[in-house]
N, C-alpha and C positions, 0 to 999 in steps of 0.2 A: 720453600714451596710457593708455587703461582697460584693466584686465586683467579678464579675465573669470576667475573660480575655477569649477574643476569642483566640483560640491556634493561632500563627505567620502564616501566609501563605506562603510559601518557595518562594523565588525569581526566576525568568526565568534564567537558567544554559545554557550553549554553549559548548559543549563538541567537543572538537575536536580528531581524533585520538581513539574514543571509537570503539571496537571492534562491531560490528556487534549479535555478540554472548552475549555479556554482554547488549547490546541494546534491544535485545530481552525480554531476560533472567529476565530485570528489573520486580520485582510484586510490587513496589511503585507508577506507572503511570499506565496509560490505552493508548493505538496506535490507529492508526484511524483505523487499522484491528479488531481491538477488538471491538471499537464501532460500526462498521459495524455487526458485531456478533450477538449486543444486538436485534437489531430491524430484524422485519420481511424480508426473511423468516429463520433468524435464531433465538435466544432467550438468554436470561441469562444462562438459565440451561447449554446451548450448549458452552455458552462460558466459564463458570466455569470450565468445563471438560476439552475444550481445553487446558486453563491456567493452570491447574493441571496436564495434562498430554500432555506435548510438543512434536510434531510428528518429526520423523527423515526427515533431507531436503525429497523432492522429485525429483526422475530423471527428470521429466519433468520440472522440472525450473533450469536445470543443462545450458540449455542452454540461458536463460534469466540470468542466475547469470554471464556467462562467456561473454558473450556481453555485462552486465556494468561494468564489469572489464576493458574491453578492450577502450570501449566507454569511461568512466569515471576515468580511473586509478584507483580507489578504489575496494575493494572486496574481495572475495576469492582468493586462485591462483588458476590458470589453469595448468592442466597437459593433454597434447594431448597427447595420445597414438598412438603405431602404428598400432591399433586395426581398423577392418571395423565395427562390431559389437562385444557384449559382449558373443555371443553365445559358445566360448570356453573357457574350467576350466581356463587358462592362463589369456586369456580377462579378467573375472569375478573375478580372485583372483589379478592382479595388479590395477583395478578398485574400489577393496574393501580397497586395502592399501592407494591407492590413496586419498579414502573420508574420510581413517582413520586418515592423517592426517593433517584432516580440509580444502583440496585441492578440487578443482571441476574435476573429469574425463571425457574427451573427447574423442569422437572417432576420428579419423582421419580428417575424411570429414566436422565431426564436427567443428574441430577448423577452418578448409579453410572456412566452412561455416559462425564461426564468427568473421573469421577477413574480411571477403567480406562487412558484416554487416554493422562492422566499418568504413569501406573505404567507402561504400555506406554516413555515415552519415556525413562522412567528408567533404564530395564532394557534400553534398546538400546546396541550397541558405540560406535555413532558421536555419534548424539543426547544419550544420556545425558550423556558426559564435555563437551560444549558446553554443556548448562545445568545444570551440577551448581551447586548452591545456592552461594552466593560466591563464584563464580570470576569475573564477570558483574555490571553494570549494566542494568537493564531498564528502557526507554524514556525514555531522554534524549531532551532536544529539542534540537535544533543548527539554528544559523540560521546564512545568512552569503549574501555576495551572490555573481553569478555575475560571473565577473572580465570576459566577453564582452559580457555586455547592462545586468548593475548592477542587475539584479531580483534581490530580496533571495529564497532559498529556505528551505525547509524539511524535515527531517527528523524522525523519531522512531522510531531502530532499537530494533527488538523488544528485543534482548542483544547489548551488547558488552563482547565479553571480550580485555582485556589479556595478552598472551604476549611474554616476551621479545621483542624485536625485530618483533612483528607484532599488529594488532588483526584480532581475526575480529569481524565484523557479523555475527549468525544472524539469519534470519529465519524465523518457526514459520507456516506456514498448515494450515489444515484443508481438507480436499477430499474431494468425495465417493469418489474413488479414488487412493490415490499410487503406482500404476502408472506407471514410469517412461513410457510413451508420454502417460498421461493428464496428466502432470506435464508433459513436452516442450508440449502442444498446449495447457495454461494459462499457459505463460508466453507464448507468442503469443498466445491468443487475450486476456491483463487484459495485455498489454504490461510483465510482471514486469522483463524485461530493463531497460527502461526504471531502474525501482525499483532495479534493482542499480546500475548508473549512476551516478546520483544519490546514493544516497546511498554509496557509493564516494568519488565525489568531494568529499561535504559531510563527511565524516568526514577526508577528507585537509585541506581547509580549515580547518577546526576545531580537529583534535586533533595534525595533522604526524604523524602516526606514519611508523615506518620502513617499514611496510607495510600494504596494507589485504588482505584475503579477505572476499569477500561470500558464505555459506554459507545456501542455502534446507535447511527441513525440511521437508517436506509429509508431513502424517499423516491416513489415510482416518479418515473419520467412522462407519464401520461394523468390526462387529468382524472379526478380532481387533485391526484399530486398527492397521496395517502402516504402516511410515515409510520413506520416501527420501530420502534426505539427499545431497546434488546440490551442484556448483559451475559457473556458468557457463561457456561455450567462450568464450574471447576475444574471436571475431569478433563472435558477440551481442551481448556487453557494448559492443561498438564501436558498431555498430547502434545502441542502447540510448543510448547518448552522444550522436551524431547525430540521432537520433530527439527528446532532449532540445533539444538547441541550437536545433533549429526549432522546436521547441516555447515555448521561451523567448522567440527572436524574435518568434514570432506575437504572444506577450503582452504583451511591451515595447512594441509598435506597438500593439496594442489599448487599452493603459495609456495609451498617449500621446494617442491619436487621441480615445477616446472610442467607437471604432465596435469592434462585437463580430460579427463576420461571421458567416453560416451556412456550409455547404458551395457555396452556387453564390457568393457576393460579389456586388457591384454587376455586373451586365450587364444588358444591353437587347434581345438575342436570347435563346431559346431555347436551353438546349446539349441537345446531343444524348447520349443513353448506351445504353450495350449492355451485352450479359452478361460477367461475368467473362471473362477472355480465354480459360482455359484452355475451357470451356465453349463458346466461339465456335469454335476451335480443333476440339475435339473433334467438333461438331452441324458444321460445316463438312465435314470428312473423311467425316462419316457422311450428309450427305443433297447436298451440294452436288456 
């Protein structure tokens, strides 16, 4: 009788000093961003295209990347220019040269803004101690296999802070406004509850701490750069974990079959569509 052995599951790996470029370029694992793209309003076909056609850095992310660098001490290098805008030829040429080196170009006022944001973080009664220099590790890369599907996953926590009996994963996000209502909507719109769950699970798998807590630190990008520090409610984390599991199953099937469907999938009849259910109910009550 022939015995078929299952392929060995790779052990969790924690990597210090891995560049962001190498982390994002890894094609043997799936990130939180990738899992979130699989589910609606995304779809597997869009994820496959995005993986095969990585986009160049977008200027709108420069400020956030720069703030991460100043607050965490890790990330792309920052070069603050003397220009007030990028409209002149000289300014654009210098911007392009800086970006070609892998650094983040900032206008003069943007450099002052990032510095002020970091100062506000340091002075905040909750965020300041969380990000105190020397009390944590920035941007470690963690890889592990999801036990249910065998899919290799990866995370890159902004800041891991080891305390007696507790590991804190602190995630720093810049946002247009950090008021709690806007933060709550951002968690929904960007599926940050999936990120919370995946990062928590990855830390459990790789580091095996006594306990893990995931902390969001949102900071407004406009003066006075106000800050909201929050933990997710348990139910939303459970929903995020369930969404991750569905996305992992879909991803595993796509990898196995080589088929990456769009929202509709293989059908022979044209499906029907309606308005969002809440609007259908509202308009039915008003007009029908």
